[in-house]
C-alpha positions, 0 to 999 in steps of 0.5 A: 500500499502506497499511502499509509500516511496522509501527509506527502511532504515535498522538499523543493530544493529551491524553496528550502534553500530560500528558507535557509535550509539544506535540502537533505537536512530538511528532509531528515527533520521531516522524517524524524518528525513523523513523515513516512512519504517524502518527495525531493524535487530539485529543478535545475540542480545538477545531477551530482548534487541531486544524487548526494541529497538523495543518498543523504535522505535515503540513509535516514528514511530507509531505517524508519521505513519512510518512502522517498520519491524523486521528482522527474529523475529516474536515474537519481532514483535508481542510483540512490535506491529511492522508492520511485519517481514523480513525473510531470506532463513533459517528463519521461512517459510513465511506461518507460519509467515503469520499464526502467524502475520495475513493477515495485517502484511507486510511479506518480504522475501529475494531472491538471485537468479532467483530460490529463486524468483520463490519460493518466489512468491509461498508464501504469502509474501507481498514483495520480497527482491533481492540482493545483487545488488552490493558488500557489506560488511554488510552482507555475503549472499554467493551470487554474486552481481546481478547488476541492471540486477538482479533487472530487472529479479526479477521485471519482474518475480514478476509481481504485487508483489513489489520488494525491491533491497538490497545490496551496494546501495548508493546515487549514485546508488539508481536512477538506481535501481529504474529505473530498477523497484524496488519499494524501495531500502533498505539502511544500510551503506550508511545512515551512510557514513557521520557524519550526518545521518539526512542530509543523509536521506534527501539527499536520499529522494531528490534524490528519488524524495521525498522531500515531505516526511518531517521531523516531 
């Protein structure tokens, strides 16, 4: 089962750096606080640096059973022994990623409208991400926010395929997004909304009903 936790923490290296964090160190804080599904997103970062971050993150994630997904880069996921990749609309086709990484790999694909959801369901993806749910400054997708109704439509179309909601989700809005049927909420900026990301993670886990997912 992919989503044993409803919180899908994303470490965007640019966002982390602007907040004064080394990406691998921030990932460790999240994992130690109870995150059990984490994505490393490193747009524009050279492969050597990205691989170093991946390996550092895996060294703290693996002993705790936390899953690590690498955004875009199948090569880094393979070399670091990560659990899988997340692919955007312009990235490697899901079928090719599946061929490279194998049947056990977790492979996610981003969708932004109903047509993309339908197309993604024809691919061997482990889960779909839908968004942006709300307005977000983290990434310009070129698509308008779909709101909670957009999540409901994606969930309805996906059937048994898990759907992750992403885009502008906060501590206040996360419960409503889950109520719309999302298997998990992917959060970037709001985990850094305070000076204590460890406490923020614990707040999210509490709100999402996962206080039992404790820190190491």
